Structure formats: structure tokens, C-alpha cells
DRENNU-114108 format. One record per residue (C-alpha): residue in three letters; x, y, z. Coordinates in steps of 0.2 Angstrom, whole numbers, plus 5000, padded with zeros to 4 digits. Example, Ala and Ser with C-alpha at 12.3 -4.5 7.8 and 13.67 -1.06 7.14 Angstrom:
! residues 2
("ALA"; (5062; 4978; 5039))
("SER"; (5068; 4995; 5036))
//
This chain:
! residues 497
("MET"; (5067; 5060; 5024))
("LYS"; (5073; 5042; 5021))
("SER"; (5070; 5029; 5035))
("VAL"; (5072; 5010; 5036))
("TYR"; (5054; 5004; 5035))
("SER"; (5047; 4995; 5050))
("LEU"; (5031; 4985; 5053))
("LEU"; (5017; 4996; 5055))
("VAL"; (5003; 4990; 5066))
("VAL"; (4986; 4997; 5062))
("CYS"; (4973; 4991; 5075))
("PHE"; (4958; 5001; 5075))
("PHE"; (4948; 4992; 5089))
("GLY"; (4951; 4983; 5105))
("VAL"; (4959; 4998; 5114))
("ALA"; (4957; 4999; 5132))
("CYS"; (4945; 5012; 5138))
("SER"; (4954; 5024; 5150))
("THR"; (4950; 5042; 5147))
("PRO"; (4965; 5050; 5140))
("LYS"; (4967; 5068; 5135))
("SER"; (4962; 5071; 5117))
("ASN"; (4975; 5066; 5104))
("LYS"; (4985; 5056; 5116))
("ASN"; (4999; 5046; 5107))
("VAL"; (4997; 5028; 5112))
("GLY"; (5009; 5020; 5100))
("ASP"; (5007; 5004; 5091))
("PRO"; (5001; 4989; 5102))
("GLU"; (5011; 4973; 5099))
("VAL"; (4997; 4962; 5105))
("PRO"; (4978; 4963; 5104))
("GLN"; (4971; 4974; 5118))
("PRO"; (4956; 4971; 5129))
("PRO"; (4939; 4975; 5121))
("ILE"; (4930; 4992; 5123))
("SER"; (4922; 4992; 5141))
("ASN"; (4909; 5006; 5139))
("ASN"; (4897; 5012; 5126))
("LEU"; (4907; 5026; 5119))
("GLY"; (4925; 5021; 5116))
("LYS"; (4938; 5028; 5106))
("ALA"; (4940; 5034; 5088))
("MET"; (4957; 5028; 5081))
("VAL"; (4967; 5041; 5071))
("LEU"; (4981; 5040; 5058))
("VAL"; (4990; 5056; 5054))
("SER"; (5003; 5061; 5041))
("THR"; (5010; 5078; 5038))
("GLY"; (5017; 5086; 5022))
("ASN"; (5033; 5090; 5032))
("ARG"; (5036; 5072; 5036))
("GLU"; (5035; 5075; 5055))
("LYS"; (5021; 5062; 5056))
("SER"; (5020; 5047; 5045))
("PHE"; (5005; 5036; 5048))
("HIS"; (5006; 5042; 5066))
("LYS"; (4994; 5033; 5077))
("GLU"; (4983; 5042; 5090))
("GLU"; (4966; 5040; 5098))
("VAL"; (4952; 5052; 5103))
("THR"; (4938; 5050; 5115))
("LEU"; (4920; 5048; 5109))
("LYS"; (4907; 5058; 5118))
("GLU"; (4889; 5057; 5119))
("ASN"; (4878; 5070; 5110))
("LYS"; (4868; 5076; 5125))
("THR"; (4865; 5093; 5118))
("SER"; (4865; 5101; 5100))
("ILE"; (4883; 5099; 5094))
("GLN"; (4891; 5112; 5083))
("ALA"; (4899; 5100; 5072))
("ASN"; (4911; 5104; 5057))
("ILE"; (4907; 5087; 5049))
("THR"; (4891; 5077; 5052))
("LEU"; (4889; 5060; 5045))
("ASN"; (4872; 5055; 5038))
("PRO"; (4873; 5036; 5036))
("ALA"; (4855; 5036; 5029))
("ARG"; (4860; 5043; 5013))
("LYS"; (4871; 5030; 5004))
("PHE"; (4881; 5030; 4988))
("GLN"; (4893; 5017; 4980))
("LYS"; (4901; 5001; 4988))
("ILE"; (4920; 5000; 4988))
("TYR"; (4931; 4987; 4981))
("GLY"; (4947; 4994; 4987))
("PHE"; (4963; 5004; 4985))
("GLY"; (4981; 4999; 4979))
("SER"; (4995; 5000; 4967))
("ALA"; (5002; 4992; 4951))
("ILE"; (5013; 4977; 4953))
("THR"; (5024; 4979; 4937))
("GLY"; (5039; 4970; 4931))
("SER"; (5050; 4985; 4938))
("THR"; (5041; 4985; 4955))
("CYS"; (5044; 4966; 4956))
("TYR"; (5062; 4968; 4951))
("ASN"; (5066; 4980; 4965))
("LEU"; (5056; 4970; 4978))
("LEU"; (5065; 4954; 4973))
("LYS"; (5082; 4963; 4976))
("MET"; (5077; 4966; 4994))
("ASN"; (5082; 4954; 5008))
("PRO"; (5067; 4942; 5010))
("GLU"; (5064; 4947; 5028))
("ASP"; (5064; 4966; 5023))
("ARG"; (5053; 4962; 5009))
("LYS"; (5041; 4953; 5020))
("SER"; (5041; 4967; 5032))
("PHE"; (5037; 4980; 5019))
("LEU"; (5023; 4969; 5011))
("LYS"; (5015; 4967; 5028))
("GLU"; (5015; 4985; 5031))
("THR"; (5007; 4988; 5014))
("PHE"; (4995; 4974; 5013))
("SER"; (4991; 4966; 5029))
("VAL"; (4973; 4970; 5036))
("SER"; (4978; 4966; 5054))
("GLU"; (4996; 4972; 5055))
("GLY"; (4997; 4986; 5041))
("LEU"; (4988; 4997; 5030))
("GLY"; (4977; 4984; 5021))
("GLN"; (4979; 4989; 5003))
("SER"; (4966; 4978; 4994))
("TYR"; (4966; 4980; 4975))
("LEU"; (4981; 4978; 4963))
("ARG"; (4984; 4981; 4944))
("VAL"; (4995; 4970; 4934))
("PRO"; (5000; 4971; 4916))
("ILE"; (4994; 4957; 4903))
("GLY"; (5011; 4956; 4894))
("CYS"; (5023; 4970; 4895))
("SER"; (5020; 4988; 4901))
("ASP"; (5031; 5003; 4900))
("PHE"; (5038; 4997; 4916))
("SER"; (5043; 4980; 4911))
("LEU"; (5060; 4973; 4910))
("SER"; (5058; 4969; 4892))
("GLU"; (5046; 4970; 4878))
("TYR"; (5035; 4955; 4876))
("THR"; (5017; 4948; 4875))
("CYS"; (5012; 4930; 4880))
("CYS"; (5011; 4925; 4861))
("ASP"; (5025; 4933; 4851))
("THR"; (5026; 4918; 4839))
("PRO"; (5011; 4920; 4827))
("GLY"; (4997; 4908; 4831))
("ILE"; (4986; 4908; 4847))
("GLU"; (4991; 4890; 4851))
("ASN"; (5008; 4897; 4855))
("PHE"; (5002; 4907; 4870))
("ALA"; (5013; 4905; 4886))
("LEU"; (5017; 4916; 4901))
("GLN"; (5034; 4923; 4900))
("GLU"; (5049; 4924; 4911))
("GLU"; (5044; 4941; 4918))
("ASP"; (5027; 4934; 4923))
("THR"; (5033; 4917; 4931))
("GLN"; (5050; 4924; 4939))
("TYR"; (5045; 4941; 4944))
("ILE"; (5026; 4946; 4945))
("ILE"; (5019; 4929; 4950))
("PRO"; (5031; 4926; 4965))
("ILE"; (5027; 4943; 4971))
("LEU"; (5009; 4941; 4969))
("LYS"; (5010; 4925; 4979))
("GLU"; (5019; 4934; 4993))
("ILE"; (5006; 4947; 4994))
("LEU"; (4991; 4935; 4993))
("GLU"; (4999; 4925; 5008))
("ILE"; (4998; 4941; 5018))
("ASN"; (4981; 4947; 5011))
("PRO"; (4972; 4932; 5002))
("ASP"; (4956; 4943; 4999))
("ILE"; (4965; 4956; 4988))
("GLN"; (4957; 4959; 4971))
("ILE"; (4967; 4960; 4955))
("ILE"; (4964; 4968; 4938))
("GLY"; (4974; 4965; 4923))
("SER"; (4977; 4977; 4908))
("PRO"; (4986; 4974; 4891))
("TRP"; (4997; 4988; 4884))
("THR"; (4998; 4979; 4867))
("PRO"; (4992; 4963; 4859))
("PRO"; (5004; 4952; 4850))
("ARG"; (5012; 4962; 4836))
("TRP"; (5006; 4949; 4823))
("MET"; (4988; 4954; 4827))
("LYS"; (4991; 4973; 4823))
("VAL"; (4989; 4983; 4807))
("ASN"; (4994; 5000; 4802))
("ASN"; (4976; 5006; 4800))
("LEU"; (4958; 4999; 4797))
("LYS"; (4958; 5003; 4778))
("ASP"; (4974; 4996; 4771))
("LEU"; (4976; 4982; 4785))
("GLN"; (4995; 4982; 4782))
("PRO"; (5005; 4973; 4796))
("HIS"; (5011; 4984; 4810))
("ASN"; (5025; 4973; 4818))
("GLN"; (5029; 4986; 4831))
("TRP"; (5027; 4988; 4849))
("THR"; (5021; 5006; 4848))
("SER"; (5004; 5011; 4840))
("GLY"; (4995; 5001; 4827))
("ARG"; (4977; 4994; 4827))
("LEU"; (4969; 4977; 4831))
("ASN"; (4966; 4968; 4815))
("PRO"; (4947; 4963; 4815))
("LYS"; (4952; 4946; 4808))
("TYR"; (4961; 4942; 4825))
("TYR"; (4946; 4948; 4836))
("GLN"; (4943; 4930; 4841))
("ASP"; (4961; 4925; 4843))
("TYR"; (4963; 4941; 4855))
("ALA"; (4948; 4936; 4865))
("THR"; (4956; 4919; 4867))
("TYR"; (4972; 4927; 4872))
("PHE"; (4962; 4935; 4887))
("VAL"; (4955; 4918; 4892))
("LYS"; (4972; 4909; 4891))
("TRP"; (4980; 4923; 4902))
("LEU"; (4966; 4922; 4915))
("GLN"; (4967; 4903; 4915))
("ALA"; (4986; 4903; 4916))
("MET"; (4986; 4915; 4931))
("LYS"; (4973; 4904; 4939))
("SER"; (4984; 4889; 4937))
("TYR"; (4997; 4898; 4947))
("GLY"; (4984; 4901; 4961))
("ILE"; (4982; 4919; 4955))
("GLU"; (4963; 4923; 4954))
("ILE"; (4960; 4939; 4943))
("ASP"; (4944; 4949; 4947))
("ALA"; (4943; 4960; 4931))
("VAL"; (4952; 4966; 4915))
("THR"; (4952; 4981; 4905))
("ILE"; (4953; 4979; 4886))
("GLN"; (4967; 4991; 4882))
("ASN"; (4978; 5002; 4893))
("GLU"; (4976; 5020; 4887))
("PRO"; (4968; 5016; 4870))
("LEU"; (4970; 5034; 4864))
("ASN"; (4989; 5035; 4867))
("ARG"; (4999; 5029; 4852))
("ARG"; (5016; 5035; 4859))
("ASN"; (5019; 5023; 4874))
("SER"; (5033; 5011; 4872))
("ALA"; (5020; 4997; 4871))
("SER"; (5003; 5004; 4865))
("MET"; (4989; 5002; 4853))
("PHE"; (4976; 5014; 4847))
("MET"; (4958; 5007; 4850))
("GLY"; (4944; 5020; 4847))
("TRP"; (4927; 5017; 4855))
("GLN"; (4919; 5009; 4840))
("GLU"; (4933; 4996; 4839))
("GLN"; (4931; 4992; 4858))
("LEU"; (4913; 4990; 4855))
("ASN"; (4915; 4978; 4841))
("PHE"; (4928; 4968; 4850))
("VAL"; (4918; 4966; 4865))
("LYS"; (4902; 4962; 4856))
("THR"; (4908; 4950; 4843))
("ALA"; (4922; 4941; 4853))
("LEU"; (4928; 4945; 4870))
("GLY"; (4911; 4945; 4880))
("LYS"; (4905; 4929; 4872))
("THR"; (4922; 4920; 4873))
("LEU"; (4923; 4923; 4892))
("LYS"; (4905; 4917; 4894))
("GLU"; (4908; 4901; 4884))
("ASN"; (4923; 4897; 4895))
("ASN"; (4913; 4900; 4911))
("LEU"; (4923; 4915; 4916))
("SER"; (4914; 4929; 4925))
("ASN"; (4928; 4941; 4926))
("LYS"; (4922; 4959; 4925))
("ILE"; (4926; 4969; 4910))
("TYR"; (4930; 4988; 4911))
("LEU"; (4930; 4999; 4896))
("PHE"; (4942; 5014; 4891))
("ASP"; (4956; 5014; 4905))
("HIS"; (4962; 5032; 4900))
("ASN"; (4960; 5051; 4903))
("TYR"; (4946; 5061; 4909))
("ASN"; (4947; 5072; 4893))
("TYR"; (4948; 5058; 4881))
("ASP"; (4965; 5066; 4875))
("ASN"; (4955; 5080; 4867))
("MET"; (4948; 5070; 4853))
("PRO"; (4931; 5076; 4848))
("GLU"; (4925; 5059; 4841))
("GLN"; (4930; 5050; 4857))
("GLN"; (4922; 5061; 4870))
("GLY"; (4911; 5051; 4882))
("TYR"; (4920; 5035; 4876))
("PRO"; (4911; 5022; 4887))
("THR"; (4894; 5029; 4884))
("HIS"; (4894; 5025; 4866))
("ILE"; (4897; 5007; 4870))
("TYR"; (4884; 5007; 4884))
("LYS"; (4871; 5012; 4871))
("ASP"; (4873; 4995; 4862))
("GLU"; (4863; 4983; 4871))
("GLU"; (4872; 4967; 4865))
("ALA"; (4889; 4974; 4870))
("SER"; (4883; 4983; 4886))
("LYS"; (4877; 4967; 4894))
("TYR"; (4896; 4961; 4895))
("ILE"; (4902; 4977; 4902))
("THR"; (4904; 4981; 4921))
("GLY"; (4909; 4999; 4919))
("ALA"; (4923; 5010; 4914))
("ALA"; (4941; 5014; 4921))
("TYR"; (4949; 5031; 4921))
("HIS"; (4966; 5040; 4923))
("ASN"; (4970; 5058; 4927))
("TYR"; (4983; 5063; 4915))
("GLY"; (4971; 5075; 4906))
("GLY"; (4955; 5083; 4911))
("HIS"; (4945; 5084; 4927))
("TYR"; (4937; 5071; 4939))
("SER"; (4920; 5080; 4937))
("GLU"; (4919; 5069; 4921))
("LEU"; (4916; 5054; 4932))
("GLU"; (4900; 5061; 4939))
("LYS"; (4894; 5065; 4921))
("ILE"; (4897; 5047; 4916))
("HIS"; (4888; 5041; 4931))
("ASN"; (4873; 5052; 4929))
("GLN"; (4871; 5045; 4912))
("TYR"; (4873; 5027; 4916))
("PRO"; (4871; 5025; 4935))
("ASP"; (4870; 5006; 4934))
("LYS"; (4888; 5005; 4927))
("GLU"; (4903; 5005; 4938))
("LEU"; (4918; 5017; 4938))
("ILE"; (4935; 5014; 4944))
("PHE"; (4951; 5024; 4944))
("THR"; (4966; 5013; 4938))
("GLU"; (4981; 5025; 4936))
("THR"; (4990; 5041; 4941))
("SER"; (5009; 5045; 4942))
("ILE"; (5021; 5057; 4951))
("GLY"; (5037; 5062; 4943))
("THR"; (5048; 5076; 4939))
("TRP"; (5035; 5086; 4930))
("ASN"; (5024; 5088; 4946))
("ASP"; (5037; 5089; 4959))
("GLY"; (5033; 5071; 4964))
("ARG"; (5045; 5070; 4979))
("ASN"; (5040; 5086; 4987))
("LEU"; (5028; 5079; 5000))
("SER"; (5023; 5096; 5007))
("HIS"; (5015; 5100; 4990))
("ARG"; (5010; 5083; 4983))
("LEU"; (5002; 5075; 4999))
("THR"; (4987; 5087; 4999))
("ASP"; (4985; 5089; 4981))
("ASP"; (4985; 5071; 4977))
("MET"; (4973; 5067; 4991))
("GLU"; (4961; 5080; 4984))
("GLN"; (4963; 5074; 4966))
("ILE"; (4965; 5055; 4968))
("GLY"; (4957; 5051; 4984))
("PHE"; (4942; 5063; 4986))
("GLY"; (4940; 5068; 4968))
("THR"; (4937; 5049; 4963))
("LEU"; (4928; 5043; 4978))
("ASN"; (4916; 5057; 4980))
("ASN"; (4912; 5055; 4961))
("TRP"; (4907; 5037; 4962))
("CYS"; (4923; 5027; 4960))
("LYS"; (4923; 5010; 4968))
("ALA"; (4942; 5007; 4967))
("VAL"; (4957; 5018; 4967))
("ILE"; (4974; 5012; 4960))
("VAL"; (4990; 5022; 4958))
("TRP"; (5005; 5017; 4946))
("ASN"; (5021; 5008; 4951))
("LEU"; (5021; 5002; 4970))
("MET"; (5040; 5003; 4970))
("LEU"; (5054; 5010; 4959))
("ASP"; (5072; 5015; 4964))
("GLU"; (5079; 5032; 4967))
("ASN"; (5082; 5034; 4948))
("GLY"; (5064; 5029; 4943))
("ALA"; (5071; 5012; 4937))
("PRO"; (5070; 5000; 4930))
("ASN"; (5063; 5009; 4915))
("ARG"; (5064; 5007; 4896))
("GLU"; (5067; 5018; 4881))
("GLY"; (5050; 5025; 4875))
("GLY"; (5043; 5023; 4892))
("CYS"; (5043; 5035; 4907))
("LYS"; (5060; 5040; 4913))
("THR"; (5054; 5054; 4924))
("CYS"; (5041; 5044; 4935))
("TYR"; (5043; 5040; 4953))
("GLY"; (5036; 5025; 4962))
("ALA"; (5023; 5026; 4977))
("VAL"; (5039; 5022; 4986))
("ASP"; (5057; 5024; 4981))
("ILE"; (5070; 5011; 4986))
("SER"; (5088; 5015; 4987))
("SER"; (5098; 5004; 4974))
("SER"; (5113; 5006; 4985))
("ASP"; (5106; 4994; 4998))
("TYR"; (5089; 4989; 4992))
("LYS"; (5083; 4992; 5010))
("THR"; (5081; 5011; 5013))
("ILE"; (5064; 5016; 5008))
("THR"; (5056; 5034; 5005))
("LYS"; (5037; 5035; 5005))
("ASN"; (5030; 5047; 4992))
("SER"; (5013; 5055; 4991))
("HIS"; (5004; 5040; 4982))
("TYR"; (5009; 5028; 4996))
("TYR"; (5001; 5040; 5009))
("VAL"; (4985; 5043; 4999))
("ILE"; (4982; 5025; 4996))
("GLY"; (4987; 5020; 5014))
("HIS"; (4976; 5033; 5022))
("LEU"; (4961; 5027; 5012))
("SER"; (4964; 5008; 5014))
("SER"; (4968; 5009; 5033))
("VAL"; (4950; 5014; 5037))
("ILE"; (4939; 5011; 5022))
("LYS"; (4938; 4992; 5020))
("PRO"; (4931; 4982; 5005))
("ASP"; (4912; 4982; 5003))
("ALA"; (4911; 4998; 5014))
("ILE"; (4898; 5010; 5007))
("ARG"; (4901; 5029; 5005))
("ILE"; (4889; 5039; 5015))
("GLU"; (4884; 5057; 5015))
("ASN"; (4893; 5070; 5025))
("GLN"; (4888; 5088; 5028))
("LYS"; (4902; 5101; 5031))
("ASN"; (4901; 5117; 5041))
("THR"; (4919; 5122; 5040))
("ASP"; (4931; 5131; 5029))
("GLN"; (4935; 5126; 5011))
("ASN"; (4952; 5120; 5015))
("ILE"; (4945; 5105; 5025))
("LEU"; (4940; 5091; 5013))
("CYS"; (4934; 5074; 5017))
("THR"; (4925; 5058; 5012))
("SER"; (4915; 5046; 5023))
("PHE"; (4910; 5028; 5023))
("GLN"; (4902; 5015; 5034))
("ASN"; (4911; 4998; 5034))
("THR"; (4902; 4981; 5035))
("ASP"; (4905; 4979; 5053))
("GLY"; (4896; 4995; 5056))
("SER"; (4911; 5006; 5060))
("TYR"; (4912; 5023; 5052))
("ALA"; (4927; 5029; 5042))
("LEU"; (4932; 5047; 5038))
("VAL"; (4947; 5053; 5029))
("LEU"; (4950; 5071; 5030))
("LEU"; (4962; 5083; 5023))
("ASN"; (4968; 5100; 5030))
("LYS"; (4975; 5111; 5017))
("ASN"; (4977; 5126; 5029))
("LYS"; (4994; 5132; 5034))
("GLN"; (4989; 5131; 5052))
("GLU"; (4983; 5117; 5064))
("THR"; (4964; 5117; 5063))
("GLN"; (4951; 5110; 5075))
("ILE"; (4937; 5100; 5068))
("VAL"; (4922; 5092; 5077))
("VAL"; (4914; 5077; 5069))
("THR"; (4898; 5068; 5074))
("ASP"; (4889; 5053; 5068))
("GLY"; (4872; 5059; 5075))
("GLN"; (4875; 5049; 5092))
("LYS"; (4893; 5052; 5096))
("HIS"; (4905; 5066; 5092))
("PHE"; (4924; 5069; 5094))
("SER"; (4935; 5084; 5092))
("TYR"; (4953; 5084; 5084))
("ASN"; (4966; 5096; 5080))
("VAL"; (4972; 5092; 5062))
("PRO"; (4990; 5098; 5059))
("ALA"; (4993; 5110; 5045))
("ASN"; (4995; 5102; 5028))
("ALA"; (4990; 5085; 5034))
("VAL"; (4979; 5070; 5031))
("ALA"; (4970; 5061; 5045))
("SER"; (4960; 5045; 5044))
("PHE"; (4948; 5041; 5057))
("ARG"; (4938; 5025; 5061))
("TRP"; (4926; 5022; 5076))
("LYS"; (4911; 5011; 5081))
//
């Protein structure tokens, strides 16, 4: 179903306290409402269904006091706490920015508000941007294609596409966090292998020449400083996108030993010497380490080195291979190191535009699989591509879809895909610095959820009903409870004080 997007107002508090029937559809208020006038109040709900009958549909349910023992399906236990959350979001690639800049400015502003505004939209709060080109760039480039690190400079795609869009987003949500990832270093820094050290002047594959470790560390510093000069504060970086993938249109192989040596001898010290406190995340690739025996547990090998480890915040993962249970295995070995999830895609290979299938599967895998296994951020791939998955390049993915599709016939008509719903349902109720809390389930296995407490004391619950029929659930926080009929094949997000 395609629809012209409109401003989504997501206001979770300040709803007048009448006593409507459960699940009353109150619509989106245009102005702030009076404060809650009793001690119980309402739980605000957003609902989306796989059949698209409901798309971020807003409702409210009445909270009731636990006067007697409640037979709850889900019981929150705020006394048991887990990880703190940074946020949820998408990748702002050259291709995404190209499509956004094709839009009428007012239409673009409306869509970006719906996506990123904390008070008037879904409040996405974490972005990923390429350092240089990616497989969804308008051209192949790095920020230093002429040999010599003194030749570093941001390129047209950065200054004319990515930075203008980032500025528009930051005007809407100035607290948004950004992580940067390189797909390849400058080609003059690459060699064919670490024995022959012959030049590898190609965008695809190759290795980082150890003699350029310092220059490449300086490259990161110059990129961070250049982005800051445009008013773009970068929170974190990963060292190499998909370091075990040689086949991408822009790529480089970087095994754990190389990443260890680069961090230990160059990157960590160079950031520190330049008074930069940006977080560094290792790996940035699949749960199964692309089935390479010598690369299994990739980040843990680096954590074992005390000198390298002191510069490292944690590790980032993708889900193109393996299972999210790997996250808990890594956390249990190094609980002081963070985990974030930085990329996943939909496309022709996984029936990516079939929302009835993808909504529930992606929420289970991307939302609950990551958050319930210690991830502090969840990011999906391109925010926006057109109906043909474009712009794209030879050697990159020509079968990928964006979190939303925009029609190239009018650059106005938008179709929301599963990744937009997954991220939106998380970001709408789970706010930055929220802490995951325990929930105890007493319901069928097709009801899945994750639960948090926000810094304002409110509770957030995101719930998935995989059943083919509407299912009633009863939720309690120990003092109050509510009941709600979750539609079949649907996601529901709840927030209440």
C-alpha cells in the first residue's frame, strides 16, 4: 500500500484523563493536552499490522490499580536491570541523500520530522554514515585519493549530499548520535597481501599496508575534524565495514590481528593525541564471522591485548550470517565491552517488501534478538531508496530495498517497509539512556517482547504477536496493569508512567 506520508504526531503523555473503553482510538493531537489528572492515567500505544491496515496507529488504554493478584501475561521487574540504550536508526548514505534531495523541501521536512522528531514523530536517535564511499554511494571515492595524507579533503558527495541532510536532521533532533564507518581506505594505502606488499590500486579487496597505519589513523582524525567543522559531531567509528568481506564494490580484508595492530600502534594513540574521545568499535560484520575458523570470536582476540583493549569501546555486528545468540556469548566473555548492531538489509532474497512476512520476522531478529542480547544501539541499512533500489552501483547490491521506498516518478509517494516499522516502534517508546529491565512472560511462545525504563521513570514495552489471530495480553509493572488486544501479525509499542 503506498500513501503520501504525513506528519506523525507521537505524544505519549499529557492526555486528558477521561475513562474511555480499552483500545479507544483517540487520534493524533495537534496541540499539547492537559496533564494526567489522577494517579493511574493511560498507557499510550502504537500499533502496526502486517496487512498494513494499521500503520503506527495510535491508541490509549486505561491503567488500573493492582488491588488483587493479577494474572498477567507479562510482568515487568524494574529491579533487575541490563544495558543502557544509545538509540535506534538508519544509515544516511549517498543514495539515501540523493533521493531525499530530490524531494520537495516541504515534503522532505515532513518526512524527516516524522522519522526523527522526538515531540512530533518517531524519534529515531542513532545514524550511521560512510567514511568515504560505500556500496550505496553515487561514485567510488575516499577523502584522500591523491597519495599523501596532506591531500585529505571531504568530497562533493559529502559536502553536497550527506552533510546537508545531516544538518536538516540535526535541526529536528539535535541530540541524535552518529557513527562513521569506512568501506575502504585510500587505494594507495592498500596492498595485495601482507607478504609481497605489492600495490593493490583497486576499490575491492586488498589489505592495509602496515607502513600506512599512521597515515590511516590520521585519515580518521581528519575526517572527524572535518565533519565537526561543518557542525556534525561524530560519536563513534568502526574501523572497517565488513572486514571479512572482500567482494563488496568498496571493501578491504582486515583480520583481527591486523585490526589489533592498527588500533594498538596507531588509531588509539592518534585519537588520544588529538584530544578526540570518539568511541571505537571493532569488527562491524556477521555473527558467524563468515565461517572463517581463524576469525571466530573476532573482537575477543583484541580484547585480550591490554594495550589495544584500553582504546576499544566494544564491537559491532551485522546479521547476514549466523545467529544473534553470538551477542550473548561475546557479552558473557567481556561484559564490560559494549555491543551495537549496525547493519541489516531487506531485498529480493528475503521477500523484503512483503510486510505480512517481514514485519514479525524482522522485529524478532533485529529488535528483540539484538536488544535482549545486550546491544545498546540498533541501526538498519539505507533509510531511503527508490522503487528500483537505486541509486546503486556495479559490484554493490542491486537487489536491496530501503527502510522506505520513494517513487522516482514524483519523489513524493513513500512506501514504508519492515525496517522503518521495526526502528520506529523501538525509537517511539525506548528513549536514549533508557535501561532494559527484566520481564517475566506467562503467555504463548508467539508473543515476544522487550522492556525498558526511561530516564523520566516511564516504562516502555515493545511487543510482537506472531499469532494468526488477535491475542489479549495483560501487562503489569507491579503497581498498575492494563489489558490490550494485540491484532494478529502485529507489533505494538506501549509507554506509561
